[in-house]
C-alpha positions, 0 to 999 in steps of 0.5 A: 500500499505505501508503494501504491500511495507513493506512485499515486502521489508522483502521478498527481505531481507530474503534469505530463502524466496527468496530461497522458491520463487525461488523453487516454480517458478522452480517447476511451470516451470518444471511441467507447463512451458513445451510447455506452453504460460507461459514459458517466464513469469515463466522463468523470475520469476525463473531467477529473484528470483535466482539473488536476492537469489544467494550468489555470488554477494550481493545486495548492491554490484555495478554491473560492465559491465562484470557482467551485460554481464554475467547475460544477456548472461546466461538469453538469453542462457537459454531462447532460448536454453534449454533442459533437460540436461541443466535443470539437470546441473542447478538443480545440481548447485542449489543443490550444492549451497544449500547443501554447506550451509547445511554442513557449517551452525552452528545451526539446526534452520538455517540448516532446510530451507536448508535441505528442499530445498536440499531434494526438488531439489534432489527429483525433479532431481531423480524422474523427470529430469533424467527420462526425459533424459532416456525417461522413462514414465511407470516406474514412472507414480505413482510418477507424482501425488507426484511430481506435488501436494505434493512436492511443500509443501517443499518450501511452508514450507520454506516460512511459516517458514521464515515468522514466524521467527523474524528479517531478516535472514542474507545471509550466506557465500558460502563454495567453497570446499563443494559446488564443492564436492556436485556438482561433486557428483551430476553430478556423480549421473546424468551421472551414472544413465544415463549410466546405464539406457542406457546400461543395460535397467533396471527398473528405481528404480533398476537403482537408487539403483545401482547408490546410492549404488555404490556412497555410497561404493565409499564414504566409501572407500574414507573416510577410505583411508582419515585416515585409521589408526594411523600408516598410515595417508592416503590421509589426510597427502598427501593432507595437504602436497600438499596444504602446498607445492604447487609450493614451498618447504614450510618446507625448506623455513620456516626453513631458515626464522627461521634461519635468525630470530635467527642470524640477530639481527636487524629486517631490516637485517632479512627482507632484507635476508628473501626477498632474500631467497624469490626472489631466488625461481624459479617462483619469478622474483622480490620483492618490499616491503615497511616498515616504509615508506621506499621502497626496491627491490630485483630482476626484475619486470615482468608483473605478479603482486601480492600484499600482505599487512599486519600490517607494511609490504606491499609486491609486488611480481613479478612472472614469470607467473600468480599465480593460486588462490591456489598458491596465497593463499599459498604465502599469508600464507608465507608472513603472516608468514614472517610478523609475524616474522618481528613483533616479531623481532621488538618487541625484539628490542623494549624490548631490548631498553626498558630494556636498558633504564630501567637499565640506569634509575634504576642505575641513580636513585639508585646512586642519592639515594646514593648521597642523603644519603651522603649529608644527612650525611654531613648535620648531621655533619654540624648540629652537628658543629652548635650545639657545643658551648664549648671546650669539644664539639669542641673536640668531634666534631673534633673527630667525623669529623676525623672518619666520613669524611673518611667513607663519602669519601669512600662512595662517591668514591664508588658511583662515581665508580658505575657511571663510571662502573655500571656493576661493583659493589664491596661489602665491608665487616665490623664487626657489632660492628665497623659499629654500633659504627660509626653509633651511633656516627654519629647520636648521636646529633639527638633525636634518641634512640639506643638499642643493645644486650650485645653480637653483631652478629659475621657475616660480613656486608656490611657497604655501604648498611647499611649506605645507607638503615638505614640512609634513614629510620632514615632521613624519621623518622626525616622528619616525626617528623617535622610534628608530635610533641612528636614523638620518634624514636628508632633504635634497633639492635636485638639479633638474630644469623644473622644481623637484625636491626629495626627503629621504630617511634611512629608517625602515620601509613603509609596509607594502599594504600601506604604501599602496594606499598611501596617497589614495585614501586615509591610512592609519599608522603608528608613526603618523603616515597616512592621513596627512600624506593623503591631504598633502598629495591632494593639495600638491596635485591641485597646485600642479605638483606630484607627490610620490614614494620613489624608494621604499626599502629598509635603509632608504625611504625616499619621497619626491615632490616635483612640479609637473611639466605642464605647469612649467611649460 
């Protein structure tokens, strides 16, 4: 018994097996059910397998009372009132459902059972049902044996193919367009064959040839008119325009929405103006939309309501009449486009806000870096004052302070100006010789070696940028010297046509992971590298200089700041 129930459960979950059982019971009903005591049992079996197989209602879906009423009414009608015309339309419907699956199926393996079933239904329809409608017996007596005993092997093949398959065959979705097209073509074959047979009184084989050839010629003509040439689009363009413009000037409305997206800076204003355009359509009574937990309404309400929900936009449309299915899909497409425009405006606002905050952050970080360098220079002067013990040293200190305090005051004033007006930055100009002399005097008391060529470069430089960047490199090296004994620091002005200076120390190398990100992002480091160098590189780049790490190995860590050639030209 468990084996039987397991087999029964597998059949109930396999659409191909259910389709095969439905076709076998249909064959028995057509061949042996007429004027037979088994008609009731065969009909109930066939109708039951059809309900289990049909692709409209899934097995797990809860049945409503209208659905139950429709199923029972259909069974009662077919049970008490059935004829060959009803049978012909019923088989045409089954053929359309299965044929639609054939056209929409992807793999050849899943298409084979549907092809066999469609072949069986079409053969039964043309060689059994239509002759019954025309009351033809003599013309098809040779086909009786074929239909009665040979044709059932097609559904049996489907049954055995499914039995050998692995796993449970999932239920396929129904393609409404293909199904409707196949059903209409099948009805044309039935009615055309009946009309020609009644009118011309020809042999049934000739009748089938006339109908099939006529249908083939019609389909070929329609396929040619669908897209006849490169210069004439044909019915395809007309159908596409109709589907995109049913009840609504699609291109005009979309152009207005795009215009609002260009002119309205805020997403809320854009959405409100777009809804006004939507409400101005003649068949729209009013609109109610909810976005960001706020409700807005345009126009009046009506008894015909359609709802559309997207990521953040929830729209209720009040129309002047009930929307057709095609119109509903069309409006859904338009509202989805409107929602995408709205999301794009929201992303623009977010990016703009992030850009503003990033600019504010970068400006504040850079100015903080400048103030830190100024404070370091003041610390250098303080350290020099603490190390002076004689009159000669005091005189040199006073001279140093007289020269450096005005420079520090200028740098501090420039920094305050940038803080008040970040968008306005003035570049100062000075000679390399003047800046180099002042920089050496400021750092004379440090254990820093200075080297320069006999003839210094003649081009002008920005002293504020050099003070900030080179001071940062020297201070980082001094902080590193506190952790590593016997480390030497050297500042070299290279004999190049354009300005180029290097700061070298004999300490340990910068870790490879840190060196890769040194000038690209903020990098935390125990000896002060990372954040300051990132802002120093940004400041140098904006002023036309390039800051780089040219050597990075134990005993030689070399940073280079050079003026770009485009700036020197």
